N, C-alpha and C positions, 0 to 999 in steps of 0.2 A: 537442552543446554546450548548456549551460544558463546563462542569464544570471541568476545568483543575486543580483546587485546591482540588477537592474531598470533599468539605465541604459546598456546596451550593445546598441543596435539592430543592429549589424553583427557581434555575437559575437566581437569582436576579443580580449577578455580573459576570455571566458566559460570555465567549467569544461568540459573535453572528456572524453568517455568513449569508449573504443575498443570498438566492438561486435563486432570480430572480422571474419572473412572467411567468406563463403559461396561455394562453388564448385559448378558443375554442378547448380544448382537453378533451375528455371524459375519457380517461384512465390514465391521469396524468403521462405519461412516464417520468421517472427520467432523461433520457438522454436529455430532453428538458431543464433541469435546472441544468447543471453540476456545481459543485463547488469543488475547491481543498481545502482540510483541511490541514493546516500547523501545525505540532506539534511544540509547542514552544521550542526554543533551551534550552537544559538542562532539559527537562521534564523527570522526573523519569519514569522508566518502571512501568507499572501497568494498571489497568482498569479504564476508565473514562466514565461518563455518558454523552450522547448526546441526546438532544430532538429536533425533527423536528416537526414544526407546520405549517400547511397550512390553509389558509382562502379562502373560495369560494367567489368570487365577490367583493373582496376588494383589494385595492392597499396599504392599511395600513400594516406596518410590524407587524405581530402577536406577542402578548405577550406570553412568554413561559408557564405561568400558569394562571389559572382563567377562567372565563366564556367568551366565544367569540362565537357569533352566526356563524353557518355554517363553523365550523373549525374542524380540526382533528390534534391530537398530537400523536406522536409515540416516544418512548424512545429506544435507542440503547446503546450498550457498545462498546467503542473504546478501543482496546488493544494496548498499546504502548510497544514495546519490544526493545531489543538491537540486533544489527546486527554486529557481530564481525567476524573477520577472524583470527583464531589462528591455529598454527601448533603444533601438538603433534608428538612424535617420530614416530608413526605408519603411518602418512600420509604425511610426509615431502617429500617422493619420488614422490608424485602425481604432475604432471605437466600439464599445459594448454598452448597451443601455436598455432599460433603466438600471442604474446601479446605486443603491441596492435594488434587488429584483424580488418579485414574488412568484410569478409563474413562467415568464419567458425572458430570455436575453436576446436582444437584437444585435446583429453585427453590421457595422458600416465600414466600408473601405477595405474589405477583405472577403473573399468567397471561400469559406471553410468547406473542405470535403471530408475532414475527419476532426472530431472534437473529443478531447479528454478533459474531465473535470476531476480535480483532486481536492480533498478536504485539507485542513491544516496539519493533519498527521501524515499526509502524503498518500492516503488511501485513494485509489481511483474509484470514481463513482460513475456508473453508466447514466448517460443522458441521451435524449433523442434530438436529432437535428433535422430540420426541414428548410432547406435553402439557407437563408441567413438568420433563421430563428431557432434558438436552442431552448428546449423545454426544461425548465428548472423546477416545475411544480412538485416533483417527488423529493427534492433536496430538503434536508433539515435546515433550520435556522442556523446560520453561521458564516464563516469566511471560507472562500474557495479560490482556487487558481484554475483558470480555463486555458488549455493549450490547444490551439487551432492550427491545422495544417491544410494548405491549399493543394490544388492539383499539381503544382510544380514543386512541391516539397518544402515550400516556405512555411516557417513556423512562427506564430505569434502567441504570446502568453499575456494574460491579463488577470488581475485580481478582481474579485467581486464578492458581494455579500448577498445573502438570502435572508429576507424578512420572515 
């Protein structure tokens, strides 16, 4: 359950996500019950409460609050942010090429020490960097944002596409 309105302490009208069922698993590996959480369109940036509740030995969807035998509930915070790409005067000379790319992105005018790549849903995707060359060969076809940080903490973001 996620309280997207920020006003539902008991999760009575929160958005529910079905995580599925795990059987015969002693350690409850989360990878066995993957779920994608979609942030509603237009959701303001901020922190939102999420509650996950599991029930042992039952196929009934658990209630978010209250007594339920053999259950466990955990609360988390989801942070919704903004991902923009803006150019100020000092980083307009930074170039990435080729764009669109297939296997590598080259960086000109900036020496990245740390690189983060995000898909259009905001999910961070790991990439390898070697000097000013970023390996994009493992990325799926689509649109991405690359955020590069240099040794002085300067940050530059660019959009790019993968063929």
